[in-house]
C-alpha positions in Angstrom: 232.7 37.9 39.5 233.0 35.4 36.6 230.2 33.2 37.9 227.3 35.7 37.2 228.7 36.2 33.7 228.6 32.5 33.1 225.0 32.4 34.3 224.0 35.2 32.0 225.7 33.5 29.0 223.9 30.2 29.8 220.6 32.1 30.0 221.1 33.9 26.7 222.4 30.8 24.9 219.4 28.8 25.9 217.1 31.5 24.7 219.0 31.8 21.5 218.7 28.1 20.9 214.9 28.3 21.3 214.6 26.8 24.7 211.3 27.7 26.6 211.8 30.7 28.8 211.0 28.7 31.9 213.7 26.2 31.1 216.2 28.9 30.3 215.6 30.7 33.6 215.5 27.5 35.7 218.6 26.0 34.2 220.7 29.1 34.3 219.6 29.7 37.9 220.5 26.2 38.9 223.9 26.6 37.3 224.5 29.7 39.3 223.4 28.1 42.5 225.6 25.1 41.9 228.7 27.3 41.3 227.8 29.2 44.5 226.7 26.3 46.8 227.7 23.1 45.2 225.4 20.1 45.5 223.2 22.0 47.9 221.8 23.7 44.8 219.7 20.6 44.1 218.0 21.3 47.4 217.7 25.1 47.1 216.3 25.0 43.6 213.1 22.9 44.2 212.6 24.7 47.5 212.6 28.0 45.7 210.3 26.6 43.0 207.6 25.2 45.3 208.0 28.0 47.8 207.1 30.6 45.2 204.1 28.6 44.0 202.9 27.9 47.5 200.9 31.2 47.6 197.2 31.6 48.3 197.1 34.6 46.0 198.1 32.5 43.0 194.9 30.5 43.2 193.3 33.6 41.6 195.4 33.2 38.5 193.9 30.1 36.9 190.4 31.1 38.1 190.5 34.6 36.5 192.0 33.0 33.3 189.1 30.5 33.3 186.6 33.4 33.7 188.2 35.3 30.8 188.2 32.2 28.6 184.6 31.4 29.3 183.5 35.0 28.5 185.7 35.1 25.4 183.7 32.1 24.1 180.5 34.3 24.3 179.6 37.2 22.1 180.3 39.6 24.9 183.3 41.2 23.2 181.4 41.8 20.0 178.3 43.1 21.9 180.5 45.5 23.8 181.8 47.0 20.5 178.4 47.2 19.0 177.0 49.0 22.0 179.9 51.4 22.2 179.6 52.1 18.4 175.9 52.9 18.7 176.4 55.3 21.6 179.3 57.0 19.8 178.0 56.9 16.2 177.7 60.8 16.1 181.4 61.4 16.8 184.0 61.5 14.1 186.3 58.6 14.8 183.6 57.1 16.9 184.2 53.5 15.9 187.9 53.7 16.8 187.0 55.4 20.2 184.3 52.7 20.7 187.1 50.1 20.2 189.0 51.7 23.1 186.0 51.7 25.3 185.0 48.1 24.4 188.5 46.9 25.0 188.7 48.6 28.4 185.5 47.1 29.6 186.4 43.7 28.1 189.7 44.0 29.9 187.8 44.1 33.2 186.0 40.9 32.1 189.0 38.9 30.9 192.2 40.3 32.4 194.2 39.0 29.4 195.1 41.4 26.7 195.3 39.0 23.7 191.7 37.9 24.5 190.5 41.4 24.2 192.3 41.9 20.9 190.8 38.8 19.5 187.3 39.3 20.8 187.0 43.0 19.9 189.3 43.2 16.9 187.6 40.4 15.0 184.5 42.7 14.5 186.0 46.2 15.1 188.6 46.1 12.3 186.3 44.9 9.5 183.7 47.4 10.6 186.1 50.3 10.5 187.6 49.2 7.2 184.1 48.9 5.7 183.3 52.4 6.9 186.4 53.9 5.2 188.7 54.2 8.2 192.4 54.1 7.5 194.0 50.7 8.0 196.6 52.3 10.3 193.9 53.8 12.7 191.9 50.6 12.7 194.8 48.3 13.5 196.5 50.7 16.0 193.4 51.4 18.0 192.7 47.7 18.5 196.2 46.5 19.3 197.0 49.3 21.7 193.6 49.3 23.6 193.7 45.6 24.0 196.7 46.1 26.3 194.4 47.9 28.8 193.4 44.4 30.1 196.8 44.2 31.8 196.1 47.2 33.9 192.3 47.3 34.5 191.4 44.7 37.2 191.2 41.8 37.4 194.7 41.8 36.1 196.9 38.7 35.8 200.1 40.7 36.0 199.0 42.3 39.2 198.4 38.8 40.7 201.9 37.7 39.7 203.5 40.9 41.0 201.6 40.6 44.3 202.8 37.0 44.7 206.4 38.0 44.1 206.5 41.2 46.1 204.1 40.5 48.9 202.0 43.6 48.0 198.3 43.2 48.5 196.6 42.0 45.2 193.4 43.8 46.3 195.3 47.1 46.6 197.0 46.5 43.3 193.6 46.0 41.7 192.3 49.3 43.2 195.5 51.1 42.2 195.1 50.0 38.5 191.7 51.6 38.1 192.8 55.3 37.8 195.8 54.6 35.4 193.6 52.3 33.3 190.8 54.8 32.9 193.4 57.6 32.3 195.1 55.6 29.6 191.8 54.8 27.9 190.9 58.5 27.9 194.3 59.4 26.6 194.0 57.0 23.7 190.5 58.2 22.9 191.7 61.9 22.9 194.6 61.0 20.6 192.2 59.3 18.2 189.9 62.3 18.2 192.7 64.8 17.7 194.1 62.6 14.9 190.9 62.5 12.9 190.4 66.2 13.4 193.8 66.9 11.9 193.4 64.2 9.2 189.7 63.9 8.5 190.3 61.4 5.7 191.3 58.8 8.3 187.7 58.6 9.7 184.9 59.5 7.3 181.7 60.9 8.7 179.5 58.5 6.8 178.8 56.6 10.1 176.5 59.4 11.4 173.3 57.7 10.4 170.3 58.2 12.7 170.3 55.9 15.7 167.3 55.8 18.0 167.6 55.7 21.8 165.7 52.4 21.7 168.6 50.9 19.7 171.2 52.3 22.0 169.4 50.9 25.1 168.7 47.6 23.4 172.4 47.2 22.6 173.1 47.1 26.4 171.0 43.9 26.6 173.9 41.8 25.3 176.4 43.0 27.9 174.6 43.8 31.2 175.1 40.4 32.7 178.9 40.4 32.1 179.1 44.0 33.5 177.1 42.9 36.5 179.4 40.0 37.1 182.5 42.0 37.0 181.0 44.7 39.2 180.1 42.0 41.8 183.6 40.4 41.6 185.6 43.6 41.9 183.1 45.2 44.3 183.5 42.2 46.7 187.2 42.7 46.7 187.1 46.5 47.1 184.6 46.2 49.9 186.7 43.7 51.8 184.0 41.0 51.6 186.2 38.5 49.6 189.8 38.0 48.8 190.9 38.1 45.2 191.1 34.3 45.1 187.6 33.9 46.5 186.2 36.5 44.2 187.9 34.8 41.3 186.1 31.5 42.1 182.8 33.3 42.1 183.7 35.0 38.8 184.6 31.7 37.2 181.3 30.2 38.3 179.4 33.3 37.1 181.1 33.3 33.8 180.2 29.6 33.3 176.6 30.4 34.0 176.6 33.3 31.5 178.2 31.2 28.8 176.2 28.0 29.4 172.8 29.3 30.4 172.4 32.9 29.0 174.3 32.6 25.7 174.2 28.8 25.5 177.5 28.6 23.7 178.9 25.6 25.7 178.7 22.0 24.9 180.9 19.2 26.3 183.5 19.6 23.6 183.7 23.4 23.9 183.8 23.2 27.7 186.6 20.7 27.7 188.5 22.8 25.2 188.2 25.9 27.5 189.3 23.9 30.5 192.3 22.6 28.6 193.3 26.0 27.3 193.0 27.4 30.9 195.2 24.6 32.3 197.8 25.1 29.5 198.0 28.9 30.0 198.0 28.7 33.8 200.6 25.9 33.8 202.9 27.8 31.5 202.7 31.0 33.7 203.2 29.0 36.9 206.2 27.3 35.4 207.8 30.6 34.5 207.0 32.0 37.9 208.6 29.0 39.7 211.7 28.8 37.5 212.2 32.6 37.6 212.3 32.4 41.4 215.2 30.0 41.1 217.0 32.5 38.9 216.0 35.4 41.2 217.3 33.5 44.3 220.7 33.1 42.7 220.7 36.9 42.0 219.9 37.5 45.6 222.6 35.1 46.7 225.3 37.1 44.8 223.7 40.3 46.2 222.9 41.7 42.8 219.9 43.7 44.1 222.0 45.3 46.8 224.8 46.1 44.3 222.4 47.7 41.9 220.8 49.8 44.7 224.2 50.9 46.1 225.5 51.8 42.7 222.5 53.9 41.6 221.9 55.6 44.9 225.6 56.5 45.1 225.3 58.5 41.8 224.5 62.2 41.8 221.4 61.6 39.7 218.1 62.8 41.1 215.4 60.1 41.8 213.3 61.1 38.8 216.3 60.6 36.4 217.0 57.2 37.8 213.3 56.3 37.4 213.3 57.5 33.8 216.3 55.3 33.0 214.6 52.3 34.6 211.4 52.9 32.7 213.3 53.0 29.4 215.2 49.9 30.3 212.0 48.0 31.3 210.3 49.0 28.0 213.4 47.7 26.0 213.4 44.5 28.1 209.7 44.1 27.5 210.3 44.1 23.8 212.4 40.9 24.0 211.2 39.2 27.2 207.6 38.0 28.0 205.7 39.9 30.7 205.6 37.1 33.3 209.4 36.6 33.3 210.0 40.3 33.4 207.9 40.7 36.5 209.3 37.8 38.4 213.0 38.5 37.5 213.1 42.3 37.8 211.0 42.7 40.8 213.5 41.3 43.4 216.3 43.3 41.7 214.5 46.7 41.5 212.2 46.7 44.5 215.1 47.3 47.0 216.2 50.3 44.8 212.6 51.6 44.6 212.2 51.5 48.4 215.6 53.0 48.9 214.6 55.9 46.8 211.5 56.4 49.0 208.8 55.1 46.7 205.9 52.8 47.5 206.1 49.1 46.3 202.4 49.4 45.4 203.2 52.3 43.1 206.1 50.4 41.5 203.8 47.4 40.7 201.4 49.8 38.9 204.2 51.3 36.9 205.7 47.9 36.1 202.4 46.8 34.6 202.1 50.0 32.6 205.5 49.1 31.2 204.2 45.7 30.2 201.3 47.4 28.4 203.8 49.0 26.1 205.7 45.8 25.7 202.8 43.7 24.4 202.3 46.1 21.5 206.0 46.5 20.5 207.9 43.9 18.4 209.4 41.4 18.4 207.5 39.9 21.4 204.4 42.1 21.1 201.8 39.4 21.5 198.9 41.8 20.7 200.4 42.4 17.2 200.3 38.7 16.3 196.9 38.2 18.0 195.5 40.9 15.8 197.1 39.4 12.7 195.5 36.1 13.6 191.9 37.4 13.7 192.4 40.0 10.9 194.3 38.3 8.1 193.5 41.3 5.8 196.2 43.2 7.7 199.9 42.5 7.2 202.3 42.3 10.2 204.2 45.3 8.8 201.0 47.4 8.7 200.1 46.4 12.3 203.6 47.2 13.6 203.7 50.6 11.8 200.2 51.4 13.1 201.0 51.1 16.8 204.0 53.5 16.9 202.0 56.7 17.7 199.8 54.8 20.2 203.0 53.5 21.9 204.2 57.1 22.2 200.9 58.1 23.9 201.3 55.1 26.3 204.8 56.1 27.2 203.8 59.7 27.9 201.1 58.5 30.2 203.6 56.1 31.9 206.0 59.0 32.6 203.1 61.1 34.0 202.4 58.4 36.6 206.2 58.0 37.2 206.7 61.7 37.9 203.5 62.1 39.9 203.1 58.9 42.1 200.1 60.4 44.0 198.0 60.0 40.8 198.0 56.2 41.2 198.1 56.0 45.0 195.2 58.3 46.0 192.5 55.8 45.3 194.1 52.8 47.2 194.6 55.3 50.0 190.8 55.7 50.3 190.4 52.0 51.0 
């Protein structure tokens, strides 16, 4: 069993020396395949790489990223926050709760958490600080709620999990609706309870009179984006279009909104958005392909079967095993990016999950809920640094400290859906 140890050492050494994660996964996987199969490894590796990427479901990945990038270039994120703030102006902590609502809706538009943090946070944090909100509440509400984009469809992690596991992406999208809404409500309730206990964190000076006309008028800046996402997701849920087909329509609709309705696109801006989409999509696809090489080596040495046999042979009940797995995934998510975590852990853990009698669809939802926690925990918590980038008045230390209670809320919600799988499966069961 010395070969798997060598592979792990190679992987960790490459990461420690600053190699890109796709290179570390691909190279260590190739080393393992070479030790196991000799020169045939140079045939197996490219076959694994291109076999993983030769998936119709993955066409949706760059298209949804393009849709999100196009809408991020518009004032939609800021308009969402303004509308939510006007409708919740009467509530103590209303701006922070509005941030959660705006981030949840923007997540359904972009599918990328850092985009939501940048779009909503750039206006929400200054507004809250100007109104006398505590810096901790302002930063924590933005960083944590931005992660909702990973769970609320269209979700990039769901597309990746579907391509790796073979689970229907459409069902994953449907399955993410209830946990996404439940998590947004839980964060909002936590904010409300927090400001009730410590009123100084959210002054009531925001309760100026707002007319119904102003509230309705605020919806004028967001209705087209909401209509687009309703049509995109509605076509998937109704079975009219596949996720890839709906993504193509969504990208075209987002281009129309950005170019015609908001008129924020010129040739330079358009090319910049296309370039960013290609860069992000290419990076994710590289990780997916190279992680498949690493995963195929793990399958070759029967690691998934070994893990399954070892854990199922213990006297631990299923819920205890699941709890240990959730803690392990959260810890791994703190040091490994979400894409790699999905592609590497899914082939290892999915046999165990099915052996315990759980649905692979449910596991995909739970895995993405883990990633939500990962993106707001250091040192790889991308949302923390995205917020720092758009809100330089906040220090990294302040942002990290602010998310701790929000992470606890997220973990409690994660465990609720772990212990009661039916909560996340009843809606997909209706379709």
